[in-house]
Every structure is written in C-alpha cells, then in structure tokens.
Residue, then its C-alpha position, 0 to 999 in steps of 0.5 A: m500500500d505505501r508503494r501505491l501511495t507514492h504513485e509507483p505503478i502496480q505493474y512494477i510492485v507485482g512485476e507482471q504486465e499482460f501484453f497481447g495475451l502473454a504475461l510478461h515481467v516488467t521492472p523500472a528498467v522497462l517501460i510498461p507495455r500499453p494497449e496502444t501498442e498492441l495495435l501496432v503488433e496488430a498492424v504488423l501481423g496483418e502485413i505479414d504472411p503466416s507461412a513466410n520466413v521474414s526477417i524482423v528487427d524490433i528496435g527499442t525492444g524494452s520488456g521484449a513485449i513487440a518482438i515477443a508477441l510477433a515471433a510467438h504469432r508468426p512462427k517462421a519469423r526470425v527475430v532481432a531485438t535491440d535496445i541501448s539499455q542492457r538492464a531492458l535487454d536483460v528483461a526482455s531475454g527472461n521474457a523471451r525464455l518465459q514464453g519458450l522463444a528464446d532460440r528465435i529472438r536475438m537481443v543485441e544492445a544497440d542504438l537503433l540499427q547500429g551495429i547490425e547493419h551488416e545483417a541487412p536486408f530486413d523484411v520488417i523493422v518495427s518500433n515503439p520509440p520514445y516520442i514524448p517531447f521533454a516539455h510535455g514531461s510535467e503534464l504526465h501522471p506522476q506514476v509515469r513521470e516519475f516511475e518509468p524509464a526516461t530513456a523510453l519516454f522522451a525525445t529531443g526535437e519536439g518528441l521526433d528526434v529519434y524517428r528522424a535518425l530511425i527512418p534514414q536507417a531504415c529505408k538503407s536496411l530494408v528490402p524493396a517494399g520492406l515494412l516499417a512500422m512505428e508507433i507515434g504520439y499525439g500530434q505527429q502524423l504530419a511530421i512523421t508523413e514529411l519524414l516518410k515522404e520519399w517512402a512508396t506507400v504511407r498509411f496510419l492507423a488510429d486508436l480507440q480514441g481517434i488518435p493517429r497511433v500507428a504509422l505503416a511505410r513501405r520502402r521503394 
C-alpha cells in the first residue's frame, strides 16, 4: 500500500503486465507495455504472411513485448530485438525464455540499427520509440513521469528526433517494399508524413480514441 501511495505503478509492484495475451515480467528498467502498442503488433501481423520466412527487427524492445508477440504469432519469423539499455535487454531475454522463444529472438545492445547494419536487408522493422517531448513531461501522471524510464519516454526535437534518425537507417536496411511500422505520439502524424515523403506508401492507423497511433510505410 505504501508503494502505491507514492504512485509507483502496480505493474512494477507485482512485477507483471499482460500484453497481447502474454504475461510479461516488468521492472523499472522497462516501459510498461500499453494497449496502444497492441495496435502496432496487430498491424504488423496483418502485413506478414503466417507461412513466410521473414526477418524482423524490433527497435527499442524494452520488455521485449513487441518482439515476443510477433515471434509467438509468426513461428517462421527470425527476430532481432535491440535496445540501448542492457538492463532492459536482461528483462526482455527473461521474457523470451518465459514464453519459450529464446531460440528465435536474438537480443542486441544497440542504438537503433547501429551494429546490425551488416545483417541487412530485413523484411520488417518495427519500433515503439520514445516520442514524448521533454517539455510535456510535467503533463504526465506521476506514476509515469517518476517511475518509468525516461529514455523510453522522452525524445528531443519536439519528440521527433528518434524518428529522424530511425527512418533513414530503416530505408537503407529494408528489402525493396520492406515494411517500417512505428508507434507515434499525439499530433505527430503530419511531421511523420513529411519524414516519410520519399517512401512508396504511407498510411496511419488510429487508436480507440481516434488518435493516429501507428505509421506503416513501405520502402520503394
């Protein structure tokens, strides 16, 4: 009770959060998986033939939620999950083992795609990057602002700098017509559209509140 009175998230207290029907271990080293991110997973699954041998990279994997959900539902996929935090990768690795997927998901400590470029091209690159502008931090609930990892929440450049770095890297690392799927923040659709203007196709999916939440782009 004392921990809840300080606004510590219940997920950290019990050490677990369900995501896409999977029970995942969570610690303060990782962002707590959210329902909005399930929309991203659903969108990617809809773009992948269940029988296809595809290569997927999950950028900023955190708890491993996205990588694990994709691997669980696409048994022929080969998945690489990256994160700049070794502590986060430790949590993700434990979750992969918990779900019996450790042999199909390779964890790599990396900043975006740096260090795995030589393994390209990939079929799918997916990411739920940090996208909240630092100036908006005071607007967040204390249980988010004070307990979840800032590196997984906040980005510079009005919350867009990670996209500015990731999109060109992804364009160089995807197969022709390869898929880039990203979760985006409130009010960022127009800016993301501009960043993806050289891509073949770009479309957005809205969450249950009608907010554009997922960007799907195909490389030329």
